[in-house]
GUVEX-664294 format. One line per 2 residues: number of its first residue (from 0); their letters; for each residue x, y, z of N, C-alpha, C, O. Coordinates in steps of 0.05 Angstrom, whole numbers, plus 5000, padded with zeros to 4 digits. Last residue first. Layout:
N
NUM	A	X/Y/Z/X/Y/Z/X/Y/Z/X/Y/Z ~ ... .
//
This chain:
83
82	LS	4721/5013/5021/4712/5035/5039/4694/5051/5022/4683/5071/5031 ~ 4704/4942/5021/4715/4963/5011/4705/4986/5023/4684/4984/5036 .
80	MS	4666/4899/5026/4676/4903/5049/4697/4936/5042/4702/4950/5062 ~ 4640/4892/4974/4623/4900/5006/4642/4907/5020/4636/4928/5032 .
78	KP	4683/4877/4942/4673/4901/4947/4652/4913/4967/4649/4937/4973 ~ 4729/4827/4987/4704/4830/4965/4695/4870/4967/4698/4885/4987 .
76	IV	4803/4834/4970/4778/4842/4984/4752/4853/4969/4749/4871/4953 ~ 4837/4787/4942/4827/4813/4938/4810/4814/4955/4799/4793/4960 .
74	TE	4901/4752/4959/4868/4746/4964/4862/4783/4963/4874/4800/4975 ~ 4947/4738/4955/4939/4764/4934/4908/4762/4935/4892/4769/4917 .
72	GD	4995/4717/5004/4966/4714/4985/4956/4741/4970/4961/4764/4979 ~ 5029/4724/5043/5031/4722/5017/5017/4720/4991/5024/4721/4968 .
70	DE	5015/4763/5101/5009/4739/5077/5018/4741/5052/5013/4761/5039 ~ 5036/4807/5118/5037/4782/5134/5025/4761/5122/5024/4740/5134 .
68	CL	5056/4850/5091/5071/4827/5085/5061/4802/5104/5073/4781/5106 ~ 5020/4891/5091/5034/4892/5115/5055/4864/5111/5070/4859/5130 .
66	LY	4990/4878/5052/5001/4899/5043/5025/4904/5071/5044/4920/5068 ~ 4959/4831/5071/4979/4834/5045/4998/4856/5044/5020/4852/5036 .
64	SV	4933/4864/5110/4952/4842/5114/4970/4832/5091/4993/4826/5095 ~ 4899/4889/5078/4916/4903/5094/4938/4885/5100/4961/4892/5094 .
62	KR	4882/4858/5013/4874/4859/5049/4904/4875/5062/4926/4870/5053 ~ 4867/4897/4957/4888/4874/4973/4877/4881/5002/4868/4902/5011 .
60	NF	4861/4938/4918/4836/4912/4922/4850/4891/4938/4845/4867/4932 ~ 4882/4980/4911/4900/4969/4906/4879/4932/4903/4884/4911/4890 .
58	FN	4851/5020/4941/4854/5024/4917/4869/5005/4901/4872/5010/4877 ~ 4843/4993/4990/4819/4994/4978/4831/4999/4941/4823/4987/4922 .
56	SL	4894/4996/5013/4888/4964/5002/4861/4973/4989/4855/4955/4973 ~ 4905/5053/5010/4921/5030/4995/4907/5011/4985/4904/5005/4961 .
54	EL	4863/5065/5054/4868/5076/5023/4882/5059/5006/4870/5049/4987 ~ 4887/5037/5100/4866/5030/5083/4859/5041/5057/4850/5026/5039 .
52	LT	4940/5060/5103/4936/5031/5091/4910/5028/5086/4906/5013/5066 ~ 4922/5115/5116/4934/5111/5089/4934/5076/5076/4931/5067/5053 .
50	TI	4904/5110/5162/4884/5112/5139/4894/5106/5110/4883/5098/5090 ~ 4948/5085/5188/4920/5066/5183/4905/5081/5161/4895/5068/5143 .
48	NP	5001/5109/5157/4984/5107/5178/4964/5099/5173/4956/5104/5151 ~ 5071/5072/5137/5040/5086/5129/5027/5084/5151/5032/5066/5167 .
46	FT	5138/5093/5153/5109/5075/5158/5083/5084/5158/5073/5100/5173 ~ 5191/5118/5121/5159/5118/5141/5144/5092/5136/5140/5077/5117 .
44	NG	5220/5092/5089/5230/5112/5105/5211/5122/5123/5219/5135/5142 ~ 5222/5059/5047/5219/5044/5075/5231/5068/5088/5252/5064/5100 .
42	NE	5206/5075/4998/5235/5070/5003/5235/5063/5029/5259/5059/5035 ~ 5148/5075/4995/5160/5057/4984/5192/5052/4986/5203/5031/4978 .
40	IN	5143/5125/5031/5132/5094/5046/5148/5071/5018/5159/5051/5027 ~ 5167/5161/5000/5183/5154/5029/5171/5130/5040/5184/5116/5055 .
38	CV	5135/5168/4962/5160/5159/4954/5175/5151/4984/5192/5133/4986 ~ 5090/5176/4987/5085/5150/4967/5116/5144/4966/5124/5121/4969 .
36	TT	5106/5228/5004/5092/5208/5023/5091/5181/5011/5092/5163/5027 ~ 5114/5260/4952/5133/5250/4977/5125/5234/5001/5142/5230/5018 .
34	QS	5059/5258/4933/5079/5240/4923/5101/5238/4938/5111/5216/4939 ~ 5013/5260/4987/5035/5272/4971/5052/5249/4954/5057/5226/4962 .
32	LS	4949/5230/4974/4968/5231/4989/4987/5255/4970/4981/5266/4948 ~ 4897/5205/4953/4897/5230/4970/4919/5231/4986/4915/5233/5010 .
30	CA	4895/5166/4920/4891/5155/4946/4897/5178/4964/4902/5174/4988 ~ 4907/5183/4873/4890/5171/4874/4879/5168/4903/4855/5168/4907 .
28	RA	4955/5217/4880/4929/5228/4871/4897/5213/4875/4875/5223/4879 ~ 4988/5177/4888/4991/5196/4900/4959/5209/4902/4944/5211/4922 .
26	LA	4996/5154/4837/4978/5133/4858/4964/5149/4876/4941/5145/4884 ~ 5016/5190/4811/4984/5183/4801/4975/5168/4824/4951/5167/4831 .
24	QQ	5061/5196/4826/5047/5223/4830/5016/5212/4827/4997/5221/4839 ~ 5090/5150/4819/5079/5154/4848/5062/5179/4846/5046/5183/4864 .
22	SM	5053/5123/4763/5072/5134/4774/5067/5138/4799/5045/5134/4807 ~ 5034/5050/4744/5029/5083/4752/5056/5092/4762/5076/5078/4768 .
20	RM	5027/5006/4721/5037/5024/4704/5035/5044/4712/5033/5063/4696 ~ 5012/4961/4762/4988/4973/4745/5002/4997/4729/4984/5012/4721 .
18	AK	5052/4943/4777/5039/4927/4762/5021/4942/4748/5015/4937/4725 ~ 5074/4987/4811/5083/4987/4777/5068/4961/4764/5073/4959/4740 .
16	RL	5040/4981/4851/5038/5004/4834/5053/5001/4812/5046/5013/4792 ~ 5058/4933/4872/5038/4937/4862/5031/4958/4845/5016/4954/4826 .
14	QK	5112/4946/4881/5110/4933/4865/5080/4927/4855/5077/4919/4832 ~ 5106/4983/4928/5118/4995/4900/5110/4973/4877/5102/4982/4855 .
12	IR	5084/4954/4962/5074/4974/4957/5081/4984/4925/5066/4991/4906 ~ 5130/4922/4971/5105/4907/4962/5088/4927/4946/5079/4921/4924 .
10	QG	5165/4962/4986/5172/4944/4964/5145/4935/4953/5138/4939/4929 ~ 5147/4971/5033/5148/4997/5013/5150/4981/4988/5136/4987/4969 .
8	IK	5146/4930/5071/5129/4937/5059/5123/4964/5038/5101/4973/5029 ~ 5203/4923/5073/5185/4905/5051/5162/4914/5045/5153/4912/5022 .
6	VQ	5219/4964/5095/5231/4967/5062/5212/4946/5058/5200/4948/5037 ~ 5185/4964/5148/5178/4975/5126/5189/4976/5103/5176/4988/5085 .
4	NY	5160/4906/5176/5192/4908/5163/5181/4936/5141/5171/4930/5120 ~ 5138/4905/5240/5137/4906/5214/5157/4912/5196/5175/4926/5206 .
2	EI	5127/4866/5293/5141/4884/5289/5141/4883/5258/5144/4860/5248 ~ 5080/4845/5344/5089/4848/5321/5106/4869/5311/5101/4892/5319 .
0	M	5089/4830/5415/5078/4849/5399/5097/4848/5371/5121/4848/5372 .
//
């Protein structure tokens, strides 16, 4: 069974958000989440559910495996594969 590090996942999402110069509130609105949820994910307090992972993956145009820190490549997902 694969174990994921919530803190690293949160750091990666925070890094992507900051690279876009977005607030947590702006990311929350863009992905239909609450600001509290974004904060909790970024701080490693909660693990994003599959729906949230897909929303974030689509928003950042990154593979879910990148968000989960399974790979370090910033390979973008083809637009034909996005939600």
